[in-house]
C-alpha positions in Angstrom: -3.7 8.4 -42.8 -2.5 4.9 -43.3 -5.3 2.3 -43.2 -5.1 -1.2 -41.7 -5.6 -2.8 -45.2 -2.9 -0.6 -46.7 -0.4 -1.5 -44.1 -1.2 -5.2 -44.4 -0.9 -5.2 -48.2 2.3 -3.2 -48.0 4.0 -5.9 -46.0 2.0 -9.0 -47.2 4.8 -10.4 -49.4 7.6 -9.3 -47.0 9.6 -11.8 -45.0 8.2 -9.8 -42.0 4.7 -10.9 -42.8 4.2 -12.8 -39.5 5.3 -10.0 -37.2 3.5 -7.3 -39.3 0.3 -9.3 -39.2 0.3 -9.4 -35.5 1.2 -5.7 -35.3 -1.7 -4.8 -37.5 -4.2 -6.5 -35.2 -2.5 -4.9 -32.2 -2.4 -1.4 -33.4 -5.6 -1.3 -35.4 -7.3 -2.4 -32.2 -5.9 0.6 -30.4 -8.6 2.7 -32.0 -11.3 0.7 -30.2 -11.6 1.4 -26.5 -13.4 -0.2 -23.6 -13.3 -3.8 -24.8 -11.1 -6.8 -24.2 -8.3 -7.7 -26.6 -8.1 -11.1 -28.3 -6.0 -13.0 -25.7 -8.4 -12.1 -23.0 -11.4 -13.1 -25.1 -9.9 -16.5 -25.8 -8.7 -17.0 -22.2 -12.2 -16.4 -20.8 -13.6 -18.6 -23.5 -11.4 -21.3 -22.2 -12.7 -20.8 -18.7 -16.3 -21.1 -20.0 -15.5 -24.3 -21.8 -13.8 -25.8 -18.7 -16.9 -24.9 -16.6 -19.7 -25.7 -19.0 -18.1 -27.9 -21.6 -18.7 -28.5 -25.3 -17.9 -31.4 -27.6 -14.4 -31.2 -29.0 -15.5 -30.3 -32.5 -17.7 -27.5 -31.1 -14.9 -26.0 -29.1 -13.2 -24.8 -32.3 -16.5 -23.1 -33.4 -16.8 -21.6 -29.9 -13.3 -20.0 -30.1 -14.0 -18.7 -33.7 -17.3 -17.3 -32.4 -15.8 -15.4 -29.5 -13.1 -13.9 -31.7 -15.3 -13.1 -34.7 -17.1 -9.9 -33.5 -13.9 -7.8 -33.9 -13.5 -8.9 -37.5 -15.5 -5.7 -38.1 -12.1 -4.0 -37.8 -11.8 -4.9 -41.5 -14.7 -2.6 -42.2 -17.4 -4.9 -43.5 -20.0 -4.5 -40.8 -20.8 -2.2 -37.9 -20.0 -2.9 -34.3 -23.6 -3.1 -33.2 -24.2 -6.1 -35.6 -21.8 -8.3 -33.6 -21.8 -6.6 -30.1 -24.9 -6.8 -27.9 -25.8 -4.9 -24.8 -26.8 -6.5 -21.5 -25.9 -10.0 -22.4 -26.3 -12.5 -19.5 -24.5 -15.8 -19.1 -27.9 -17.5 -19.3 -28.3 -15.9 -22.7 -24.9 -17.2 -23.7 -25.9 -20.7 -22.8 -29.2 -20.5 -24.5 -27.6 -19.9 -28.0 -28.4 -22.7 -30.6 -24.7 -23.6 -31.2 -21.2 -23.1 -30.0 -20.4 -20.4 -32.5 -23.2 -18.2 -31.2 -22.3 -19.0 -27.6 -18.8 -17.7 -28.3 -20.2 -14.7 -30.1 -22.5 -13.7 -27.1 -19.8 -14.4 -24.6 -17.7 -11.8 -26.3 -20.2 -9.1 -25.6 -20.7 -10.3 -22.0 -16.9 -10.1 -21.4 -16.6 -6.6 -22.9 -19.2 -5.2 -20.6 -18.3 -7.1 -17.5 -14.6 -6.3 -17.8 -15.2 -2.6 -18.4 -17.4 -2.3 -15.3 -14.8 -4.1 -13.2 -12.0 -1.9 -14.5 -13.8 1.3 -13.7 -14.8 0.1 -10.3 -11.2 -1.0 -9.6 -9.9 2.5 -10.5 -7.2 1.1 -12.8 -7.4 3.9 -15.3 -6.2 6.3 -12.8 -2.9 4.3 -12.7 -2.2 5.1 -16.4 -1.4 8.8 -15.9 1.7 8.7 -18.1 -0.4 7.4 -21.1 -2.4 10.0 -23.0 -6.0 9.8 -22.0 -7.3 8.9 -25.5 -5.1 5.7 -25.5 -5.6 4.6 -21.9 -8.5 2.2 -22.3 -6.9 0.6 -25.3 -3.5 0.4 -23.7 -5.0 -1.3 -20.6 -6.3 -4.2 -22.6 -2.9 -4.9 -24.1 -1.4 -4.8 -20.6 -3.9 -7.6 -19.7 -2.9 -9.6 -22.8 0.8 -9.1 -22.1 0.3 -10.5 -18.5 -1.8 -13.6 -19.6 0.2 -14.5 -22.7 2.4 -17.0 -20.9 -0.4 -18.4 -18.7 -1.8 -20.9 -21.1 -1.1 -22.8 -24.4 -2.8 -21.0 -27.3 -2.4 -23.9 -29.8 -6.1 -24.9 -29.6 -7.1 -21.3 -30.4 -4.8 -21.0 -33.3 -5.9 -24.4 -34.7 -9.5 -23.3 -34.4 -8.7 -20.3 -36.6 -8.0 -22.6 -39.5 -11.8 -23.0 -39.8 -14.5 -20.7 -41.1 -18.2 -21.1 -40.6 -21.3 -20.2 -42.7 -22.6 -18.2 -39.7 -19.9 -15.6 -40.3 -21.2 -14.9 -43.8 -24.6 -14.1 -42.2 -22.9 -10.9 -40.8 -21.5 -9.9 -44.1 -18.0 -11.3 -43.8 -16.6 -12.6 -47.0 -14.0 -15.4 -47.4 -11.2 -13.1 -48.2 -11.7 -11.0 -45.1 -12.1 -14.0 -42.9 -8.9 -15.4 -44.3 -7.0 -12.2 -43.5 -8.6 -11.9 -40.0 -8.0 -15.5 -39.0 -4.4 -15.4 -40.1 -3.8 -12.1 -38.3 -5.2 -13.6 -35.2 -3.0 -16.8 -35.5 0.1 -14.6 -35.4 -1.2 -12.4 -32.7 -1.6 -15.5 -30.5 2.1 -16.4 -31.3 3.8 -13.4 -29.7 3.3 -11.3 -26.6 1.9 -7.9 -27.5 5.1 -6.1 -26.4 7.1 -7.8 -29.1 4.6 -7.0 -31.8 4.4 -3.3 -30.7 8.2 -2.9 -30.5 8.6 -4.3 -34.0 6.0 -2.0 -35.4 7.9 0.9 -34.0 10.8 0.0 -36.2 8.7 0.6 -39.3 8.3 4.3 -38.4 4.9 4.6 -39.8 1.6 5.9 -38.5 -1.4 3.6 -38.3 -4.8 5.0 -38.2 -4.8 7.9 -35.8 -1.8 6.6 -33.8 1.3 8.6 -34.8 4.7 6.8 -35.0 6.0 8.7 -32.0 3.1 7.3 -29.9 3.7 3.8 -31.2 7.3 4.1 -29.9 6.2 5.4 -26.6 3.6 2.7 -26.1 6.1 0.0 -27.2 8.5 1.1 -24.5 5.8 1.5 -21.8 3.9 -1.8 -22.3 6.4 -4.3 -20.8 7.1 -1.9 -17.9 3.4 -1.7 -17.0 2.9 -5.4 -17.5 5.7 -6.1 -15.0 4.3 -3.7 -12.5 2.9 -5.6 -9.5 -0.1 -3.4 -9.4 -1.2 -4.4 -13.0 -0.3 -8.0 -12.5 -2.6 -8.0 -9.4 -5.3 -6.1 -11.3 -5.2 -8.7 -14.1 -5.3 -11.6 -11.6 -8.2 -10.0 -9.8 -10.1 -9.4 -13.1 -9.7 -13.1 -14.1 -10.8 -14.2 -10.6 -13.9 -11.9 -10.9 -14.8 -13.3 -14.3 -14.2 -16.9 -13.2 -16.3 -16.5 -10.2 -19.2 -15.1 -12.3 -19.0 -18.1 -14.6 -18.7 -20.5 -11.6 -21.8 -19.0 -10.0 -23.8 -19.5 -13.2 -22.4 -23.0 -13.8 -23.5 -24.0 -10.3 -27.1 -23.3 -11.3 -27.0 -25.7 -14.2 
């Protein structure tokens, strides 16, 4: 089995480093179901900041916080240490700083999004995708749809920073450097481009065989262009925005 770190190291000095970095984030995430992908987390973070605000310098910490929980993909801490059940928006707002607000919003989004997806019945529309990959594939459809909907420069700029709070969870500087740079590249290309390039390497990654990587790379742009999934993603964002709006109205 080819590990995430092995693939990253294999191509680290290659001219393809940028593309491969994005691919590693994309495919390694395929092993984690029922959670939003990075673009969705950042997009909803942007909605939160627009509604409830934060000083400019704290916005960067907020973005780093909301993207940090999945740094566990590198294997240095368990999911339960950065993901929390039953988080409310009031709990997000009550955090002592912007980093922790972003961190808590991550968990709120994962749970709220999954409940919406199940109620919407969207998984039943993924019949051509093997069942074990459907939940993960859906989050990349969402990222594919929203990629062109905003400028990601602020998010990428934020990822040039690290914070002492991250070390509290067991993340070391080397791992954070890798994670942040992988994310910077992920935010530079639509997921379909990353996945199609990974298919060219003809290698397994984790429990995803190369044949399935090829299948998913061909299916992703088709699903993302399907009016049903475009409407689903629009409805999901509206649902999330309305919840944040309703909370902001109480402040």
